[in-house]
FIZAFI-305299 format. One record per residue: residue number from 1; residue in one letter; x, y, z of N, C-alpha, C, CB in turn. Coordinates in steps of 0.05 Angstrom, whole numbers, padded with zeros to 5 digits, always signed. Last residue first. Glycine has a CB too. Layout:
<pts>
  resi  resn     npx     npy     npz    capx    capy    capz     cpx     cpy     cpz    cbpx    cbpy    cbpz
   NUM     A       X       Y       Z       X       Y       Z       X       Y       Z       X       Y       Z
...
</pts>
This chain:
<pts>
  resi  resn     npx     npy     npz    capx    capy    capz     cpx     cpy     cpz    cbpx    cbpy    cbpz
   198     Q  +00884  -00355  -00061  +00907  -00370  -00050  +00907  -00399  -00058  +00907  -00367  -00020
   197     A  +00833  -00344  -00080  +00856  -00338  -00097  +00881  -00353  -00087  +00862  -00308  -00097
   196     V  +00804  -00359  -00034  +00800  -00373  -00060  +00823  -00369  -00078  +00774  -00364  -00074
   195     T  +00823  -00321  +00002  +00827  -00350  +00007  +00824  -00366  -00018  +00806  -00359  +00029
   194     G  +00806  -00274  -00023  +00835  -00279  -00019  +00841  -00308  -00013  +00845  -00262  +00004
   193     A  +00750  -00280  -00020  +00764  -00278  -00046  +00793  -00284  -00044  +00759  -00251  -00058
   192     V  +00743  -00282  +00037  +00735  -00304  +00020  +00750  -00304  -00007  +00705  -00304  +00015
   191     G  +00801  -00256  +00072  +00773  -00256  +00064  +00768  -00280  +00046  +00767  -00230  +00049
   190     E  +00866  -00271  +00051  +00850  -00252  +00066  +00821  -00251  +00055  +00862  -00223  +00065
   189     G  +00896  -00302  +00018  +00888  -00314  +00044  +00871  -00295  +00061  +00912  -00321  +00060
   188     L  +00931  -00247  -00009  +00925  -00276  -00011  +00918  -00287  +00017  +00948  -00292  -00024
   187     R  +00898  -00185  +00008  +00922  -00202  +00005  +00913  -00231  +00001  +00940  -00200  +00031
   186     L  +00857  -00138  -00026  +00860  -00161  -00008  +00886  -00175  -00013  +00836  -00181  -00012
   185     P  +00838  -00068  -00025  +00850  -00092  -00038  +00854  -00114  -00017  +00878  -00084  -00050
   184     L  +00797  -00022  -00022  +00801  -00045  -00004  +00813  -00069  -00018  +00775  -00052  +00010
   183     D  +00779  +00018  -00055  +00802  +00024  -00037  +00808  +00002  -00018  +00796  +00050  -00022
   182     K  +00734  +00000  -00079  +00758  +00003  -00096  +00783  +00008  -00079  +00754  +00025  -00116
   181     L  +00693  +00002  -00042  +00707  -00024  -00046  +00733  -00020  -00061  +00689  -00043  -00061
   180     W  +00667  +00049  -00045  +00689  +00048  -00025  +00705  +00022  -00029  +00678  +00050  +00003
   179     A  +00622  +00043  -00075  +00647  +00050  -00089  +00671  +00049  -00071  +00644  +00077  -00102
   178     G  +00583  -00013  -00048  +00591  +00015  -00050  +00618  +00019  -00065  +00594  +00027  -00022
   177     A  +00543  -00059  -00086  +00562  -00053  -00065  +00572  -00025  -00069  +00586  -00074  -00065
   176     N  +00515  -00079  -00130  +00501  -00074  -00105  +00521  -00072  -00081  +00482  -00097  -00099
   175     C  +00573  -00104  -00158  +00544  -00101  -00162  +00531  -00099  -00135  +00532  -00125  -00179
   174     W  +00636  -00085  -00186  +00619  -00095  -00164  +00590  -00089  -00171  +00627  -00082  -00137
   173     A  +00705  -00092  -00207  +00677  -00086  -00213  +00660  -00097  -00191  +00668  -00096  -00241
   172     Q  +00754  -00097  -00182  +00753  -00085  -00209  +00725  -00076  -00216  +00763  -00106  -00230
   171     P  +00793  -00098  -00125  +00765  -00097  -00136  +00765  -00083  -00163  +00746  -00083  -00116
   170     R  +00853  -00134  -00127  +00841  -00108  -00128  +00812  -00109  -00139  +00858  -00088  -00144
   169     L  +00898  -00171  -00091  +00873  -00173  -00106  +00859  -00146  -00104  +00854  -00196  -00095
   168     M  +00969  -00165  -00097  +00944  -00160  -00083  +00921  -00165  -00102  +00943  -00131  -00072
   167     R  +01022  -00157  -00114  +01014  -00183  -00103  +00988  -00180  -00086  +01037  -00195  -00087
   166     T  +01037  -00113  -00142  +01033  -00109  -00113  +01026  -00135  -00098  +01012  -00089  -00108
   165     A  +01043  -00138  -00193  +01063  -00119  -00182  +01061  -00116  -00152  +01061  -00092  -00196
   164     E  +00997  -00167  -00202  +01022  -00181  -00198  +01043  -00163  -00185  +01033  -00192  -00225
   163     D  +00935  -00165  -00181  +00956  -00146  -00189  +00983  -00158  -00182  +00952  -00118  -00174
   162     W  +00877  -00197  -00202  +00903  -00201  -00189  +00923  -00180  -00200  +00914  -00230  -00193
   161     L  +00813  -00171  -00190  +00834  -00178  -00209  +00860  -00179  -00193  +00835  -00158  -00233
   160     Y  +00747  -00188  -00168  +00774  -00179  -00162  +00793  -00188  -00184  +00783  -00190  -00134
   159     L  +00681  -00170  -00167  +00701  -00183  -00184  +00728  -00171  -00177  +00695  -00180  -00214
   158     V  +00625  -00182  -00127  +00649  -00166  -00131  +00668  -00183  -00148  +00663  -00158  -00104
   157     S  +00556  -00174  -00112  +00577  -00189  -00125  +00601  -00171  -00130  +00567  -00201  -00152
   156     R  +00496  -00186  -00074  +00517  -00169  -00084  +00539  -00187  -00096  +00529  -00150  -00062
   155     P  +00457  -00224  -00068  +00449  -00196  -00062  +00471  -00177  -00073  +00445  -00192  -00033
   154     A  +00450  -00275  -00119  +00465  -00263  -00097  +00457  -00234  -00093  +00496  -00264  -00102
   153     G  +00432  -00310  -00156  +00412  -00298  -00138  +00425  -00285  -00114  +00392  -00319  -00129
   152     L  +00467  -00329  -00193  +00468  -00342  -00166  +00446  -00331  -00147  +00495  -00338  -00154
   151     L  +00455  -00297  -00237  +00455  -00326  -00239  +00453  -00340  -00212  +00481  -00335  -00254
   150     D  +00462  -00244  -00217  +00436  -00253  -00227  +00434  -00284  -00227  +00430  -00242  -00255
   149     A  +00517  -00245  -00205  +00497  -00240  -00184  +00470  -00250  -00192  +00496  -00210  -00177
   148     A  +00536  -00253  -00257  +00542  -00272  -00236  +00522  -00269  -00213  +00571  -00269  -00226
   147     R  +00519  -00206  -00283  +00508  -00232  -00291  +00513  -00254  -00270  +00520  -00241  -00319
   146     Q  +00551  -00168  -00256  +00522  -00166  -00256  +00509  -00193  -00262  +00512  -00145  -00275
   145     V  +00603  -00185  -00269  +00595  -00184  -00241  +00564  -00183  -00238  +00608  -00161  -00227
   144     L  +00603  -00180  -00326  +00608  -00206  -00313  +00597  -00206  -00284  +00637  -00212  -00312
   143     L  +00596  -00125  -00333  +00576  -00144  -00344  +00579  -00171  -00330  +00581  -00147  -00374
   142     H  +00643  -00106  -00310  +00617  -00098  -00298  +00594  -00117  -00308  +00610  -00069  -00306
   141     P  +00682  -00129  -00344  +00680  -00137  -00315  +00654  -00130  -00302  +00703  -00124  -00300
   140     L  +00668  -00102  -00395  +00665  -00131  -00391  +00664  -00139  -00361  +00688  -00145  -00404
   139     T  +00682  -00049  -00399  +00654  -00055  -00394  +00651  -00084  -00385  +00637  -00050  -00419
   138     A  +00736  -00050  -00411  +00727  -00034  -00387  +00698  -00041  -00379  +00730  -00004  -00393
   137     F  +00739  -00078  -00458  +00748  -00091  -00434  +00739  -00076  -00409  +00778  -00094  -00434
   136     D  +00693  -00085  -00507  +00705  -00064  -00490  +00713  -00076  -00463  +00685  -00040  -00486
   135     L  +00666  -00124  -00533  +00694  -00120  -00540  +00708  -00100  -00523  +00696  -00112  -00569
   134     E  +00618  -00172  -00526  +00629  -00148  -00513  +00658  -00145  -00519  +00623  -00148  -00482
   133     R  +00606  -00221  -00546  +00599  -00198  -00562  +00612  -00172  -00551  +00569  -00194  -00562
   132     T  +00621  -00256  -00507  +00635  -00258  -00533  +00628  -00235  -00551  +00627  -00284  -00547
   131     I  +00586  -00241  -00467  +00614  -00238  -00463  +00629  -00238  -00490  +00625  -00260  -00444
   130     E  +00536  -00256  -00488  +00542  -00228  -00482  +00571  -00223  -00480  +00528  -00219  -00456
   129     E  +00542  -00312  -00491  +00537  -00296  -00515  +00544  -00267  -00511  +00508  -00299  -00524
   128     A  +00549  -00325  -00437  +00570  -00331  -00456  +00567  -00315  -00482  +00571  -00361  -00462
   127     I  +00499  -00309  -00417  +00523  -00295  -00408  +00546  -00300  -00428  +00532  -00305  -00380
   126     T  +00466  -00346  -00442  +00462  -00318  -00448  +00487  -00302  -00440  +00438  -00307  -00432
   125     H  +00486  -00393  -00418  +00488  -00390  -00447  +00485  -00360  -00455  +00465  -00406  -00461
   124     V  +00473  -00383  -00365  +00501  -00386  -00372  +00505  -00382  -00402  +00512  -00414  -00364
   123     A  +00417  -00384  -00371  +00431  -00359  -00362  +00460  -00360  -00369  +00427  -00356  -00331
   122     Q  +00409  -00437  -00385  +00401  -00415  -00404  +00415  -00389  -00397  +00370  -00412  -00404
   121     M  +00427  -00461  -00338  +00442  -00466  -00363  +00434  -00445  -00384  +00435  -00494  -00374
   120     Q  +00388  -00442  -00303  +00416  -00436  -00298  +00432  -00439  -00324  +00428  -00453  -00276
   119     E  +00342  -00466  -00324  +00344  -00437  -00323  +00373  -00428  -00319  +00327  -00426  -00299
   118     I  +00356  -00520  -00316  +00352  -00510  -00344  +00355  -00479  -00344  +00325  -00519  -00355
   117     R  +00356  -00521  -00260  +00381  -00527  -00275  +00379  -00516  -00304  +00387  -00557  -00275
   116     M  +00303  -00512  -00250  +00322  -00493  -00240  +00349  -00496  -00256  +00327  -00497  -00210
   115     S  +00281  -00558  -00273  +00273  -00532  -00283  +00293  -00511  -00275  +00245  -00524  -00273
   114     L  +00304  -00597  -00240  +00310  -00597  -00268  +00304  -00570  -00280  +00295  -00619  -00283
   113     A  +00280  -00584  -00192  +00309  -00583  -00194  +00317  -00582  -00223  +00321  -00608  -00180
   112     E  +00226  -00593  -00205  +00234  -00566  -00197  +00265  -00563  -00200  +00225  -00560  -00169
   111     E  +00227  -00648  -00216  +00219  -00630  -00237  +00229  -00601  -00230  +00189  -00630  -00240
   110     A  +00242  -00667  -00165  +00260  -00672  -00188  +00253  -00653  -00211  +00258  -00701  -00197
   109     Q  +00197  -00652  -00136  +00223  -00640  -00129  +00243  -00644  -00152  +00234  -00654  -00103
   108     K  +00159  -00684  -00162  +00156  -00654  -00162  +00183  -00641  -00156  +00135  -00645  -00142
   107     R  +00177  -00735  -00149  +00175  -00727  -00177  +00175  -00696  -00179  +00150  -00739  -00190
   106     E  +00172  -00733  -00093  +00198  -00738  -00105  +00198  -00729  -00134  +00207  -00767  -00103
   105     T  +00116  -00724  -00087  +00135  -00706  -00077  +00162  -00709  -00090  +00139  -00710  -00046
   104     V  +00069  -00750  -00099  +00087  -00744  -00121  +00109  -00725  -00113  +00071  -00733  -00145
   103     D  +00026  -00795  -00074  +00046  -00777  -00065  +00066  -00774  -00088  +00061  -00788  -00039
   102     L  -00039  -00799  -00103  -00012  -00809  -00102  +00007  -00788  -00091  -00002  -00820  -00130
   101     A  -00109  -00815  -00095  -00086  -00796  -00094  -00060  -00811  -00093  -00089  -00777  -00071
   100     C  -00176  -00813  -00108  -00152  -00830  -00111  -00128  -00812  -00113  -00154  -00850  -00136
    99     E  -00239  -00806  -00080  -00213  -00793  -00086  -00191  -00813  -00087  -00207  -00770  -00065
    98     I  -00305  -00804  -00093  -00283  -00822  -00089  -00258  -00808  -00098  -00287  -00850  -00104
    97     I  -00360  -00774  -00062  -00337  -00770  -00078  -00317  -00792  -00072  -00323  -00742  -00074
    96     G  -00433  -00780  -00062  -00406  -00777  -00051  -00385  -00774  -00072  -00400  -00801  -00034
    95     T  -00481  -00785  -00088  -00481  -00785  -00058  -00453  -00782  -00046  -00493  -00811  -00049
    94     L  -00522  -00772  -00140  -00494  -00769  -00131  -00494  -00766  -00101  -00482  -00743  -00145
    93     K  -00567  -00823  -00160  -00563  -00798  -00145  -00534  -00796  -00136  -00583  -00796  -00121
    92     G  -00578  -00871  -00184  -00563  -00851  -00200  -00559  -00824  -00186  -00578  -00846  -00225
    91     D  -00598  -00909  -00152  -00617  -00893  -00166  -00604  -00871  -00184  -00637  -00880  -00146
    90     R  -00553  -00930  -00127  -00567  -00947  -00147  -00587  -00931  -00164  -00581  -00970  -00134
    89     D  -00510  -00871  -00123  -00524  -00895  -00112  -00538  -00909  -00134  -00544  -00886  -00089
    88     R  -00446  -00850  -00146  -00475  -00849  -00148  -00487  -00874  -00135  -00485  -00846  -00177
    87     Y  -00391  -00807  -00140  -00402  -00833  -00133  -00432  -00831  -00132  -00391  -00843  -00106
    86     P  -00343  -00775  -00182  -00370  -00775  -00169  -00379  -00804  -00163  -00390  -00761  -00188
    85     L  -00274  -00770  -00165  -00295  -00782  -00182  -00322  -00781  -00168  -00288  -00811  -00190
    84     K  -00213  -00739  -00170  -00238  -00741  -00155  -00260  -00750  -00173  -00245  -00713  -00141
    83     D  -00144  -00751  -00164  -00167  -00752  -00182  -00192  -00754  -00164  -00165  -00775  -00203
    82     A  -00084  -00717  -00143  -00109  -00732  -00138  -00128  -00730  -00162  -00122  -00721  -00113
    81     Q  -00020  -00714  -00118  -00036  -00711  -00143  -00060  -00729  -00140  -00020  -00718  -00169
    80     V  +00016  -00680  -00069  -00003  -00701  -00075  -00018  -00695  -00101  -00023  -00706  -00051
    79     W  +00075  -00664  -00036  +00058  -00660  -00059  +00041  -00684  -00065  +00076  -00653  -00084
    78     R  +00081  -00647  +00034  +00085  -00666  +00012  +00066  -00659  -00011  +00081  -00695  +00021
    77     L  +00113  -00617  +00090  +00094  -00616  +00067  +00101  -00636  +00046  +00094  -00588  +00056
    76     A  +00115  -00636  +00159  +00128  -00631  +00134  +00107  -00630  +00112  +00151  -00652  +00127
    75     G  +00087  -00655  +00202  +00085  -00627  +00196  +00099  -00618  +00170  +00096  -00611  +00219
    74     S  +00084  -00708  +00211  +00106  -00694  +00225  +00105  -00664  +00220  +00133  -00705  +00215
    73     A  +00042  -00723  +00179  +00037  -00725  +00208  +00059  -00709  +00223  +00037  -00754  +00217
    72     T  +00045  -00673  +00126  +00047  -00700  +00137  +00042  -00700  +00167  +00075  -00713  +00130
    71     P  +00003  -00628  +00091  +00021  -00633  +00112  +00022  -00663  +00120  +00014  -00616  +00137
    70     Y  +00002  -00621  +00019  -00011  -00630  +00044  +00010  -00634  +00066  -00026  -00657  +00039
    69     L  -00008  -00586  -00041  +00010  -00591  -00018  -00006  -00599  +00006  +00028  -00566  -00013
    68     T  -00034  -00614  -00101  -00038  -00599  -00077  -00016  -00606  -00057  -00065  -00604  -00064
    67     L  -00064  -00621  -00163  -00038  -00622  -00149  -00040  -00603  -00125  -00015  -00613  -00169
    66     I  -00108  -00662  -00196  -00107  -00640  -00177  -00081  -00642  -00162  -00132  -00640  -00157
    65     G  -00122  -00698  -00238  -00096  -00685  -00237  -00094  -00661  -00219  -00089  -00676  -00264
    64     R  -00193  -00687  -00250  -00168  -00703  -00250  -00143  -00685  -00248  -00167  -00720  -00275
    63     K  -00258  -00696  -00233  -00237  -00675  -00234  -00210  -00689  -00230  -00242  -00652  -00212
    62     P  -00317  -00721  -00266  -00292  -00725  -00250  -00274  -00700  -00253  -00276  -00749  -00260
    61     Q  -00381  -00690  -00260  -00359  -00699  -00276  -00334  -00702  -00258  -00353  -00679  -00299
    60     G  -00422  -00664  -00235  -00425  -00693  -00239  -00403  -00705  -00255  -00452  -00698  -00252
    59     T  -00421  -00611  -00223  -00419  -00618  -00251  -00426  -00648  -00256  -00392  -00612  -00263
    58     R  -00427  -00611  -00167  -00443  -00593  -00183  -00444  -00602  -00212  -00431  -00564  -00182
    57     I  -00389  -00649  -00150  -00417  -00652  -00143  -00435  -00636  -00161  -00422  -00644  -00113
    56     V  -00342  -00625  -00168  -00350  -00652  -00178  -00379  -00657  -00173  -00332  -00674  -00165
    55     E  -00344  -00578  -00138  -00344  -00576  -00167  -00352  -00603  -00180  -00316  -00568  -00177
    54     L  -00342  -00599  -00086  -00367  -00586  -00095  -00368  -00582  -00125  -00369  -00558  -00082
    53     D  -00288  -00617  -00085  -00311  -00636  -00084  -00337  -00624  -00094  -00315  -00645  -00054
    52     D  -00261  -00568  -00086  -00258  -00587  -00108  -00280  -00607  -00109  -00231  -00601  -00106
    51     T  -00280  -00548  -00037  -00285  -00533  -00062  -00282  -00551  -00086  -00265  -00509  -00064
    50     Y  -00259  -00585  -00002  -00288  -00583  -00005  -00296  -00568  -00030  -00300  -00569  +00020
    49     E  -00204  -00576  -00007  -00215  -00603  -00013  -00245  -00600  -00019  -00210  -00622  +00012
    48     Q  -00203  -00523  +00012  -00196  -00529  -00016  -00206  -00556  -00025  -00165  -00528  -00020
    47     A  -00218  -00531  +00065  -00234  -00514  +00048  -00228  -00520  +00018  -00230  -00485  +00054
    46     A  -00176  -00563  +00084  -00204  -00574  +00084  -00222  -00558  +00065  -00215  -00574  +00113
    45     I  -00136  -00525  +00078  -00135  -00550  +00063  -00162  -00563  +00061  -00114  -00570  +00075
    44     E  -00151  -00485  +00114  -00147  -00478  +00086  -00147  -00503  +00068  -00122  -00462  +00082
    43     A  -00154  -00513  +00164  -00178  -00502  +00152  -00174  -00496  +00122  -00186  -00476  +00166
    42     P  -00118  -00575  +00168  -00119  -00546  +00172  -00142  -00535  +00155  -00092  -00532  +00165
    41     Y  -00158  -00635  +00177  -00138  -00619  +00163  -00139  -00590  +00173  -00142  -00621  +00133
    40     H  -00198  -00656  +00212  -00173  -00670  +00208  -00151  -00653  +00196  -00178  -00694  +00190
    39     Q  -00245  -00628  +00214  -00233  -00637  +00240  -00205  -00647  +00236  -00250  -00659  +00253
    38     W  -00257  -00622  +00162  -00253  -00597  +00178  -00240  -00604  +00205  -00280  -00583  +00182
    37     L  -00267  -00672  +00145  -00241  -00661  +00138  -00235  -00635  +00153  -00239  -00656  +00108
    36     S  -00298  -00710  +00196  -00300  -00689  +00176  -00271  -00680  +00170  -00317  -00665  +00186
    35     K  -00298  -00781  +00204  -00288  -00755  +00212  -00290  -00735  +00189  -00258  -00757  +00221
    34     G  -00312  -00831  +00187  -00333  -00815  +00199  -00324  -00787  +00207  -00343  -00829  +00223
    33     E  -00247  -00856  +00194  -00274  -00861  +00184  -00295  -00846  +00200  -00280  -00891  +00184
    32     L  -00200  -00847  +00223  -00209  -00828  +00202  -00238  -00831  +00193  -00191  -00831  +00178
    31     E  -00192  -00888  +00259  -00192  -00861  +00269  -00204  -00841  +00248  -00164  -00852  +00276
    30     V  -00192  -00933  +00225  -00214  -00930  +00244  -00216  -00901  +00254  -00210  -00949  +00268
    29     V  -00143  -00926  +00197  -00168  -00926  +00183  -00192  -00920  +00201  -00173  -00954  +00169
    28     T  -00101  -00881  +00234  -00110  -00908  +00226  -00136  -00905  +00211  -00113  -00926  +00252
    27     S  -00053  -00830  +00213  -00075  -00840  +00229  -00080  -00870  +00221  -00101  -00824  +00224
    26     G  -00022  -00800  +00178  -00012  -00805  +00205  -00033  -00815  +00224  +00000  -00780  +00216
    25     D  -00037  -00796  +00126  -00047  -00775  +00144  -00038  -00780  +00173  -00077  -00775  +00142
    24     A  -00014  -00842  +00106  -00005  -00816  +00095  -00013  -00793  +00113  -00015  -00811  +00067
    23     E  -00045  -00880  +00132  -00017  -00877  +00139  -00006  -00851  +00130  +00000  -00900  +00127
    22     A  -00094  -00872  +00105  -00092  -00868  +00134  -00063  -00864  +00143  -00104  -00892  +00149
    21     A  -00081  -00885  +00053  -00090  -00858  +00059  -00088  -00852  +00089  -00120  -00855  +00050
    20     A  -00066  -00939  +00059  -00047  -00920  +00048  -00055  -00891  +00055  -00044  -00923  +00018
    19     R  -00114  -00963  +00077  -00091  -00961  +00095  -00071  -00940  +00085  -00078  -00988  +00098
    18     N  -00171  -00923  +00054  -00154  -00947  +00055  -00130  -00942  +00072  -00145  -00955  +00026
    17     V  -00232  -00899  +00083  -00205  -00894  +00072  -00191  -00921  +00071  -00189  -00873  +00089
    16     G  -00299  -00873  +00086  -00280  -00895  +00086  -00254  -00887  +00074  -00292  -00919  +00071
    15     L  -00322  -00825  +00094  -00338  -00849  +00100  -00321  -00873  +00101  -00360  -00853  +00079
    14     L  -00307  -00762  +00115  -00295  -00787  +00106  -00312  -00810  +00114  -00266  -00790  +00117
    13     R  -00342  -00705  +00093  -00338  -00724  +00114  -00327  -00750  +00103  -00363  -00729  +00131
    12     N  -00361  -00665  +00060  -00333  -00665  +00067  -00326  -00684  +00090  -00324  -00637  +00073
    11     N  -00413  -00675  +00045  -00409  -00654  +00065  -00380  -00655  +00076  -00428  -00658  +00088
    10     T  -00422  -00717  +00012  -00423  -00691  -00001  -00419  -00668  +00019  -00450  -00688  -00014
     9     D  -00371  -00764  +00035  -00399  -00756  +00029  -00398  -00728  +00017  -00417  -00758  +00054
     8     K  -00315  -00800  +00008  -00327  -00778  +00023  -00356  -00774  +00016  -00311  -00752  +00020
     7     F  -00263  -00842  +00010  -00291  -00842  +00001  -00305  -00822  +00020  -00304  -00870  +00003
     6     R  -00198  -00846  -00014  -00216  -00835  +00006  -00244  -00833  -00006  -00206  -00806  +00015
     5     I  -00137  -00878  -00022  -00165  -00877  -00031  -00182  -00867  -00008  -00174  -00905  -00040
     4     E  -00074  -00873  -00048  -00090  -00865  -00025  -00118  -00863  -00034  -00079  -00839  -00011
     3     S  -00040  -00927  -00079  -00056  -00903  -00081  -00071  -00898  -00055  -00076  -00905  -00105
     2     P  -00018  -00977  -00070  -00003  -00954  -00061  -00019  -00928  -00063  +00022  -00951  -00077
     1     V  -00063  -01026  -00041  -00053  -01012  -00064  -00038  -00987  -00055  -00076  -01004  -00084
</pts>
């Protein structure tokens, strides 16, 4: 099955895993069985695993939808969503945890990309509203340059206007840059702005 299945005792030791779980951890089933998570994962991940397990052990109730970052065998990180279920012996004594997990990295990345895109679209909408409300042309360039920096997460932003008489780009407004910029016009093809204008 594609789900990663791990069967652990109450001391954070793997009693059994399926092939999907072993491959996800860059190991074989035989290499993992009997190994403590403290031996297999970085300490902070093993500790979080054990904390979640202890909650299931203490309450006797499943814990579902646990979303965690795990390292792959190559060291890259992947998102895993897991359910942890209490395992009881024939006498009803809780003797372990069964964990069923799925790699949800692609879904998580898509959700984050969508969330970022929504934030950008909301920012563009806000900017459009501000621009249409602003009637003072002297204020408008400063508003534009600030919002552009915010939208792009840029450390600084400069707005150049084309001066037809001198055939130069002149700094009109800037954000997080010195006032000395006003004395530095650009020719077409000069710098990033001049190249774009060209």
